[in-house]
C-alpha positions in Angstrom: -16.0 -10.5 39.5 -13.3 -8.7 37.4 -9.6 -9.3 37.8 -9.5 -5.9 39.6 -10.8 -7.6 42.6 -8.6 -10.5 42.8 -6.0 -7.6 42.4 -7.3 -6.1 45.8 -7.6 -9.6 47.7 -4.0 -10.4 46.2 -3.0 -6.9 47.8 -4.6 -7.7 51.1 -3.5 -11.1 51.5 -0.2 -10.0 51.1 0.2 -6.6 53.3 -1.5 -9.2 55.8 1.6 -11.5 55.3 3.8 -8.9 56.1 2.1 -7.6 59.0 2.3 -11.4 60.2 6.6 -12.1 59.0 7.7 -9.0 60.0 5.4 -6.8 62.5 3.8 -9.8 64.7 7.1 -12.0 64.8 9.5 -9.2 65.4 7.3 -7.9 68.4 6.8 -11.3 69.8 10.7 -11.9 69.5 11.2 -8.4 71.1 8.9 -9.8 74.2 10.6 -12.5 74.8 9.0 -15.1 72.8 5.5 -16.8 73.3 6.0 -18.0 76.7 6.0 -14.5 78.2 2.7 -13.0 79.1 3.2 -9.6 76.5 4.5 -12.5 74.1 1.1 -14.8 74.3 -0.9 -11.7 74.2 0.8 -10.7 70.9 0.8 -14.3 69.7 -3.3 -14.0 70.1 -3.5 -10.9 67.8 -1.1 -12.6 65.4 -3.7 -15.4 65.2 -6.5 -13.2 64.6 -4.5 -11.2 61.7 -3.7 -14.9 60.3 -7.8 -15.6 60.2 -8.3 -12.5 58.1 -5.3 -13.2 55.8 -6.6 -16.6 55.0 -10.5 -15.8 55.0 -9.1 -13.2 52.4 -7.0 -15.8 50.4 -9.8 -18.4 50.5 -12.1 -15.9 49.3 -9.8 -15.1 46.4 -9.0 -18.9 45.3 -13.1 -19.4 45.4 -13.5 -16.4 43.0 -10.7 -17.9 40.5 -12.0 -21.0 40.7 -15.2 -20.0 39.9 -14.3 -18.5 37.0 -12.2 -21.2 35.9 -9.0 -20.8 37.0 -6.2 -22.4 39.1 -7.8 -22.9 42.8 -5.3 -25.9 43.4 -4.2 -24.5 46.9 -8.1 -23.9 48.2 -8.3 -26.9 50.2 -4.5 -26.1 51.6 -5.7 -22.5 52.3 -8.9 -23.8 53.4 -7.2 -26.3 56.2 -4.9 -23.4 57.5 -8.2 -21.3 58.1 -10.0 -23.9 60.0 -6.9 -24.4 62.6 -6.4 -21.3 62.8 -10.6 -20.4 63.7 -10.2 -23.5 66.2 -7.4 -21.6 67.7 -9.2 -18.0 68.1 -12.0 -19.8 69.3 -10.1 -22.0 72.0 -8.7 -18.7 73.0 -12.3 -17.1 73.3 -11.9 -14.4 76.0 -8.1 -14.3 76.3 -6.1 -11.2 75.6 -4.7 -10.0 72.1 -3.5 -7.4 71.3 -2.7 -5.7 67.5 0.4 -4.2 66.4 1.2 -1.2 64.5 2.6 -1.6 61.0 3.9 0.4 58.6 6.3 -1.6 56.4 
């Protein structure tokens, strides 16, 4: 796989990170935090966003490593992914909510 795919994966990871930090965090705060019903539903959406972001980052690092590049953070990102997948599985059936984000 060429550098273009890695650049695309970098872009996807960065976009998803901005959604989490700028979008979900603001929406959760505006809802009164994760202890409110709306905040908890938004937090579930944030977790799903994190899973997608981390899946993308793990894939990017696997490709880089397979090409002989520096994938030294792969284990850290994989652990974060495993943690967030476990949270998502634990919350199976609970409501979640996405956000509109243009930032």
